[in-house]
Every structure is written in structure tokens, then in C-alpha cells.
N, CA, C and O atoms as a MOPAC input file, in Angstrom:
PM7 MOZYME 1SCF
protein

 N     61.19200 1    76.08800 1    28.85100 1
 C     60.99400 1    74.66200 1    29.28900 1
 C     59.87400 1    74.12800 1    28.54300 1
 O     58.77700 1    74.66600 1    28.39100 1
 N     60.27200 1    72.99800 1    28.08900 1
 C     59.22000 1    72.07800 1    27.71700 1
 C     58.70900 1    70.68900 1    28.66500 1
 O     59.37500 1    70.15300 1    29.55100 1
 N     57.54500 1    70.35200 1    28.26800 1
 C     57.04700 1    69.49600 1    29.48200 1
 C     57.16600 1    68.39600 1    28.55600 1
 O     56.67100 1    68.41500 1    27.42900 1
 N     58.00000 1    67.18800 1    29.16500 1
 C     58.24400 1    65.91100 1    28.73100 1
 C     57.06500 1    64.94600 1    29.40200 1
 O     57.23000 1    64.76300 1    30.60800 1
 N     55.98100 1    64.34300 1    28.85400 1
 C     54.84400 1    63.56300 1    29.19100 1
 C     55.16000 1    62.26900 1    28.83800 1
 O     55.37400 1    61.96400 1    27.66500 1
 N     55.20900 1    61.46300 1    29.76800 1
 C     55.41700 1    60.00800 1    29.62200 1
 C     54.42400 1    59.41900 1    30.20800 1
 O     53.81300 1    59.76600 1    31.21900 1
 N     54.21500 1    58.09300 1    29.22900 1
 C     52.82900 1    57.21600 1    29.61200 1
 C     53.39200 1    55.76300 1    29.37500 1
 O     54.28400 1    55.45600 1    28.58400 1
 N     52.64900 1    54.88000 1    30.27200 1
 C     52.56400 1    53.43300 1    30.01500 1
 C     54.15300 1    53.35500 1    30.70900 1
 O     54.69200 1    54.09300 1    31.53400 1
 N     54.64100 1    52.13900 1    30.00300 1
 C     56.14400 1    51.81400 1    30.56400 1
 C     56.94900 1    52.88200 1    30.75200 1
 O     57.48900 1    52.87400 1    31.85900 1
 N     57.27200 1    53.98600 1    29.91600 1
 C     57.92900 1    54.97900 1    30.22000 1
 C     57.81500 1    55.92800 1    31.53600 1
 O     58.73400 1    56.44200 1    32.17500 1
 N     56.35300 1    56.00800 1    31.75800 1
 C     56.07500 1    56.74300 1    33.02700 1
 C     56.40400 1    55.76100 1    34.20800 1
 O     56.72600 1    56.20000 1    35.31200 1
 N     56.30500 1    54.31200 1    33.92000 1
 C     56.56900 1    53.19000 1    35.13200 1
 C     58.22800 1    53.27500 1    35.14400 1
 O     58.80500 1    53.41700 1    36.22200 1
 N     58.90300 1    53.19000 1    34.00900 1
 C     60.48800 1    53.30100 1    34.03800 1
 C     60.97200 1    54.76100 1    34.75100 1
 O     61.90400 1    54.73700 1    35.55500 1
 N     60.29900 1    56.01900 1    34.42000 1
 C     61.00300 1    57.13700 1    34.99900 1
 C     60.36700 1    57.59300 1    36.61000 1
 O     60.71500 1    58.52300 1    37.33800 1
 N     59.29600 1    56.52200 1    36.81400 1
 C     58.55800 1    56.82000 1    38.21800 1
 C     57.91500 1    58.49200 1    38.23400 1
 O     57.78600 1    59.18300 1    39.24400 1
 N     57.63300 1    58.81500 1    37.07800 1
 C     56.80400 1    59.97900 1    37.21500 1
 C     56.07200 1    60.18500 1    35.48500 1
 O     56.49800 1    59.62200 1    34.47600 1
 N     54.98800 1    61.06900 1    35.54900 1
 C     54.27300 1    61.01000 1    34.37600 1
 C     54.53800 1    62.23500 1    33.61700 1
 O     54.24200 1    62.41000 1    32.43500 1
 N     55.15100 1    63.10800 1    34.43400 1
 C     55.90500 1    64.39600 1    33.64600 1
 C     56.84100 1    65.18700 1    34.29200 1
 O     56.95500 1    65.27000 1    35.51500 1
 N     57.73700 1    65.96200 1    33.18800 1
 C     58.90300 1    66.69600 1    33.98800 1
 C     58.93600 1    67.78300 1    33.20000 1
 O     58.47400 1    67.77800 1    32.05800 1
 N     59.61100 1    69.02700 1    33.87800 1
 C     60.05300 1    70.03800 1    32.81200 1
 C     61.50500 1    69.80800 1    32.42000 1
 O     62.29600 1    69.15900 1    33.10400 1
 N     61.81200 1    70.44400 1    31.16100 1
 C     63.35600 1    70.24100 1    30.98000 1
 C     63.49200 1    71.18800 1    29.67400 1
 O     62.80800 1    71.28300 1    28.65500 1
 N     64.61600 1    71.82500 1    30.10900 1
 C     65.15600 1    73.06700 1    29.39400 1
 C     65.81900 1    72.67200 1    28.25000 1
 O     66.95600 1    72.24600 1    28.45000 1
 N     65.38400 1    72.69400 1    26.96500 1
 C     66.09900 1    72.20800 1    26.06400 1
 C     65.68600 1    72.74500 1    24.59000 1
 O     64.55500 1    73.21700 1    24.47300 1
 N     66.45500 1    72.70500 1    23.57100 1
 C     65.88300 1    73.59900 1    22.08400 1
 C     65.57200 1    72.45300 1    21.42200 1
 O     64.88100 1    72.82200 1    20.47300 1
 N     65.70900 1    71.09200 1    21.37800 1
 C     65.46100 1    70.14500 1    20.51500 1
 C     64.64900 1    69.31300 1    21.05700 1
 O     64.56800 1    69.40800 1    22.28200 1
 N     63.77900 1    68.22900 1    20.37100 1
 C     63.02600 1    66.83400 1    20.63600 1
 C     64.31100 1    66.04200 1    21.23500 1
 O     64.20300 1    65.31900 1    22.22600 1
 N     65.60600 1    66.25200 1    20.51000 1
 C     66.74300 1    65.07800 1    20.91000 1
 C     67.14400 1    65.36800 1    22.06400 1
 O     67.49100 1    64.49500 1    22.86000 1
 N     67.16400 1    66.92800 1    22.39900 1
 C     67.87800 1    67.09900 1    23.91500 1
 C     67.18100 1    67.10700 1    24.77600 1
 O     67.67100 1    67.23400 1    25.89800 1
 N     65.65200 1    66.96500 1    24.61400 1
 C     64.92800 1    66.62900 1    25.95400 1
 C     64.85500 1    65.10700 1    26.05100 1
 O     64.36100 1    64.55200 1    27.03300 1
 N     65.23200 1    64.61500 1    25.27200 1
 C     65.11000 1    62.97000 1    25.13600 1
 C     66.16000 1    62.28700 1    25.59800 1
 O     66.01500 1    61.11200 1    25.93200 1
 N     67.69300 1    63.08400 1    25.71100 1
 C     68.84900 1    63.12000 1    26.03000 1
 C     68.83600 1    63.31500 1    27.56300 1
 O     69.31600 1    62.52400 1    28.37500 1
 N     68.14900 1    64.61300 1    27.87100 1
 C     68.29500 1    64.68300 1    29.11600 1
 C     67.29400 1    63.50200 1    30.22200 1
 O     67.49200 1    63.22400 1    31.40500 1
 N     66.33100 1    63.06100 1    29.38200 1
 C     65.70600 1    62.41700 1    30.30400 1
 C     66.28000 1    60.74900 1    30.41400 1
 O     66.09700 1    60.01700 1    31.38600 1
 N     66.87800 1    60.45200 1    29.38200 1
 C     67.89700 1    59.34600 1    29.60900 1
 C     68.96400 1    59.47100 1    30.63800 1
 O     69.44700 1    58.53800 1    31.28100 1
 N     69.27900 1    60.74400 1    30.72000 1
 C     70.31800 1    60.85700 1    31.87100 1
 C     69.96700 1    60.75800 1    33.09200 1
 O     70.64400 1    60.25200 1    33.98700 1
 N     68.59200 1    61.36700 1    33.22000 1
 C     67.90100 1    61.46200 1    34.44000 1
 C     67.48900 1    60.19000 1    34.99500 1
 O     67.59300 1    59.78700 1    36.15300 1
 N     67.05400 1    59.68700 1    34.08200 1
 C     65.83100 1    58.25400 1    34.14200 1
 C     66.79400 1    56.85700 1    34.22500 1
 O     66.58800 1    55.88500 1    34.95100 1
 N     67.84800 1    57.03800 1    33.31400 1
 C     68.55700 1    55.64300 1    33.42000 1
 C     68.56100 1    54.61900 1    32.39900 1
 O     67.79700 1    54.95400 1    31.49300 1
 N     69.14000 1    53.45900 1    32.17400 1
 C     68.98800 1    52.46400 1    31.42300 1
 C     67.71200 1    51.87100 1    31.19800 1
 O     67.51500 1    51.41900 1    30.07000 1
 N     66.80700 1    51.78300 1    32.04700 1
 C     65.64300 1    50.92500 1    31.71300 1
 C     64.74400 1    51.96700 1    31.10400 1
 O     63.88400 1    51.62500 1    30.29200 1
 N     64.91700 1    53.33200 1    31.49000 1
 C     63.82500 1    54.46500 1    30.48700 1
 C     64.63000 1    54.29800 1    29.26900 1
 O     63.97600 1    54.08000 1    28.24900 1
 N     66.05000 1    54.35900 1    29.14200 1
 C     66.49300 1    54.44700 1    27.67300 1
 C     65.86500 1    53.32700 1    26.81900 1
 O     65.37200 1    53.55900 1    25.71500 1
 N     65.90100 1    52.18500 1    27.34200 1
 C     65.38800 1    51.04900 1    26.72500 1
 C     63.96500 1    50.87200 1    26.04100 1
 O     63.65800 1    50.23000 1    25.03600 1
 N     63.10800 1    51.72500 1    26.99100 1
 C     61.41000 1    51.80900 1    26.82700 1
 C     61.71300 1    52.95400 1    25.32600 1
 O     61.42300 1    52.60100 1    24.18300 1
 N     62.17000 1    53.95800 1    25.57400 1
 C     62.24000 1    54.98700 1    24.69800 1
 C     62.74500 1    54.33900 1    23.28300 1
 O     62.17100 1    54.69500 1    22.25400 1
 N     63.53400 1    53.63900 1    23.23600 1
 C     64.08800 1    53.26600 1    22.19500 1
 C     62.82000 1    52.48600 1    21.07400 1
 O     62.71600 1    52.57200 1    19.85000 1
 N     62.12600 1    51.86800 1    21.90500 1
 C     60.84600 1    51.58300 1    21.06200 1
 C     59.76900 1    52.32800 1    20.99200 1
 O     58.77600 1    51.90600 1    20.39900 1
 N     59.79000 1    53.49600 1    21.55700 1
 C     58.75800 1    54.34400 1    21.88200 1
 C     58.29000 1    55.42200 1    20.65600 1
 O     59.08600 1    55.73800 1    19.77200 1
 N     57.16900 1    55.84700 1    20.69900 1
 C     56.99200 1    56.71800 1    19.45100 1
 C     56.92900 1    58.15100 1    20.34300 1
 O     56.37400 1    58.14500 1    21.44200 1
 N     57.45900 1    59.22300 1    19.86200 1
 C     57.46200 1    60.64500 1    20.41700 1
 C     56.88400 1    61.84800 1    19.47700 1
 O     57.08700 1    62.10000 1    18.28900 1
 N     56.24800 1    62.36400 1    20.26800 1
 C     55.30400 1    63.26400 1    19.73400 1
 C     55.51600 1    64.81000 1    20.27300 1
 O     55.69000 1    64.93500 1    21.48500 1
 N     55.51200 1    65.93300 1    19.49300 1
 C     55.75800 1    67.09700 1    19.83600 1
 C     54.27300 1    67.95500 1    19.83300 1
 O     53.87400 1    68.24500 1    18.70500 1
 N     53.45300 1    68.37000 1    20.92900 1
 C     52.62000 1    68.78800 1    20.35600 1
 C     51.41500 1    68.39500 1    19.62500 1
 O     50.73100 1    69.08300 1    18.86800 1
 N     51.25800 1    67.08100 1    20.00200 1
 C     50.35600 1    66.30400 1    19.25100 1
 C     50.51500 1    65.76400 1    18.00400 1
 O     49.59600 1    65.18000 1    17.43100 1
 N     51.75000 1    65.93100 1    17.47700 1
 C     52.16400 1    65.54800 1    16.15000 1
 C     53.50500 1    64.57000 1    16.13200 1
 O     54.23500 1    64.70700 1    17.11400 1
 N     53.84500 1    63.77400 1    15.31300 1
 C     55.07300 1    62.51900 1    15.42800 1
 C     56.05600 1    63.63300 1    15.27900 1
 O     55.79500 1    64.69400 1    14.71300 1
 N     57.17500 1    63.33200 1    15.80800 1
 C     58.36600 1    64.21800 1    15.90500 1
 C     59.43300 1    63.49500 1    15.66600 1
 O     59.63200 1    62.29400 1    15.85100 1
 N     60.15800 1    64.38700 1    15.20400 1
 C     61.66100 1    63.96200 1    15.03800 1
 C     62.67500 1    64.57400 1    16.08000 1
 O     62.37400 1    65.65200 1    16.59200 1
 N     63.91900 1    63.92500 1    16.44500 1
 C     64.64700 1    64.60200 1    17.23500 1
 C     65.23200 1    65.70000 1    16.84000 1
 O     65.90600 1    66.28700 1    17.68600 1
 N     65.15000 1    66.22100 1    15.60100 1
 C     65.75900 1    67.37500 1    15.21100 1
 C     65.01000 1    68.64200 1    15.43400 1
 O     65.43800 1    69.79400 1    15.37400 1
 N     63.41400 1    68.07000 1    15.79000 1
 C     62.66200 1    69.34300 1    15.91300 1
 C     62.88100 1    70.38000 1    16.75800 1
 O     63.42400 1    70.00600 1    17.79700 1
 N     62.65500 1    71.57300 1    16.69900 1
 C     62.90100 1    72.47000 1    17.75100 1
 C     61.89800 1    72.40700 1    18.81000 1
 O     60.76800 1    72.10200 1    18.42900 1
 N     62.08400 1    72.65700 1    20.22100 1
 C     61.37300 1    73.04900 1    21.18900 1
 C     61.15000 1    74.24700 1    21.79700 1
 O     62.20300 1    74.66200 1    22.28100 1
 N     60.22800 1    74.98200 1    21.98100 1
 C     60.29300 1    75.94100 1    22.36000 1
 C     59.50300 1    75.97600 1    23.75100 1
 O     58.83300 1    74.98000 1    24.02300 1
 N     59.53300 1    77.20200 1    24.78400 1
 C     58.82900 1    76.93100 1    25.92400 1
 C     57.28600 1    77.07400 1    25.98500 1
 O     56.63500 1    78.05700 1    25.63400 1
 N     56.80500 1    75.86200 1    26.51700 1
 C     55.73100 1    75.75200 1    26.62800 1
 C     55.47900 1    74.38400 1    25.66900 1
 O     54.52100 1    73.68300 1    25.99400 1
 N     56.01400 1    74.10800 1    24.89900 1
 C     55.95500 1    72.83000 1    24.09500 1
 C     55.73900 1    71.73700 1    25.19800 1
 O     56.10700 1    71.78100 1    26.37200 1
 N     54.97200 1    70.62500 1    24.46500 1
 C     54.95700 1    69.37400 1    25.10900 1
 C     55.32900 1    68.16100 1    24.30500 1
 O     54.87600 1    67.87800 1    23.19600 1
 N     56.38200 1    67.34400 1    25.13600 1
 C     57.13600 1    66.31900 1    24.14200 1
 C     56.35500 1    65.34400 1    25.10000 1
 O     56.23600 1    65.50600 1    26.31500 1
 N     55.68000 1    63.98000 1    24.12200 1
 C     55.02000 1    63.11600 1    24.63600 1
 C     55.81300 1    61.63100 1    24.24700 1
 O     56.01600 1    61.37500 1    23.06000 1
 N     56.15000 1    60.88700 1    25.08700 1
 C     56.50500 1    59.53000 1    24.67100 1
 C     55.45300 1    58.19400 1    24.87400 1
 O     55.02500 1    57.79800 1    25.95800 1
 N     55.23100 1    57.75900 1    23.87100 1
 C     54.24300 1    56.73700 1    23.89400 1
 C     54.52800 1    55.38600 1    23.41700 1
 O     54.45500 1    55.05700 1    22.23300 1
 N     54.91000 1    54.48500 1    24.54600 1
 C     55.36700 1    53.20000 1    24.14800 1
 C     54.56200 1    52.49300 1    23.32700 1
 O     53.40100 1    52.89200 1    23.24000 1
 N     54.87200 1    51.57200 1    22.72200 1
 C     53.96900 1    50.33800 1    21.96200 1
 C     53.08300 1    49.84700 1    22.97300 1
 O     53.45200 1    49.43700 1    24.07300 1
 N     51.70600 1    49.91000 1    22.49600 1
 C     50.77800 1    48.91200 1    23.08500 1
 C     50.67500 1    47.65000 1    23.26700 1
 O     50.59800 1    47.06300 1    22.18800 1
 N     50.63300 1    46.85600 1    24.31200 1
 C     50.67700 1    45.21400 1    24.19200 1
 C     49.16100 1    44.97200 1    24.45800 1
 O     48.37600 1    45.80400 1    24.91300 1
 N     48.86900 1    43.60700 1    24.07300 1
 C     47.83400 1    43.06300 1    24.85400 1
 C     47.21200 1    42.26700 1    23.72000 1
 O     47.90900 1    42.23200 1    22.70600 1
 N     46.14500 1    41.67000 1    23.67000 1
 C     45.21100 1    40.71300 1    22.92000 1
 C     43.81000 1    40.83600 1    22.93300 1
 O     43.11500 1    40.03500 1    22.30900 1

């Protein structure tokens, strides 16, 4: 199981800051999150960066037990 960590708008859209997901790729983790958390979460995810164990990730990257996938929406402000 991988831990999906959610920050800022992604956390707000999901209603949680972390969830355990059983998947083999970053893309599969994100797809499961889209199913669980719905359209608003999916919209936030579309503009977010995704990291795997502290490094920028692609949806094809392999996920192993204990890995952390983090969703970081863009920062706004001025």
C-alpha cells in the first residue's frame, strides 16, 4: 500500500490529508483517488504536481508498499 498525501486545495477537495491506496503505479493511485473523491478533486488534480517519495513523478512510475505519492496543487497568492 502506498500513502497518498494531499495538500492545499487537493486536501480540501478530498476532505482528508492522506489515504492508503493499493496500486502498482502512480497513475493507478491517482485514478483510485479520482474515483474516491470525485470530480472536484479530479479538477484540482489536473493542475497539480505529483511527487513520489520526494521526487517529481510520472503516472508510469512504479509504486511499492510504503511509498508516498504527494499531490501539490499550484500555490496562489501575491
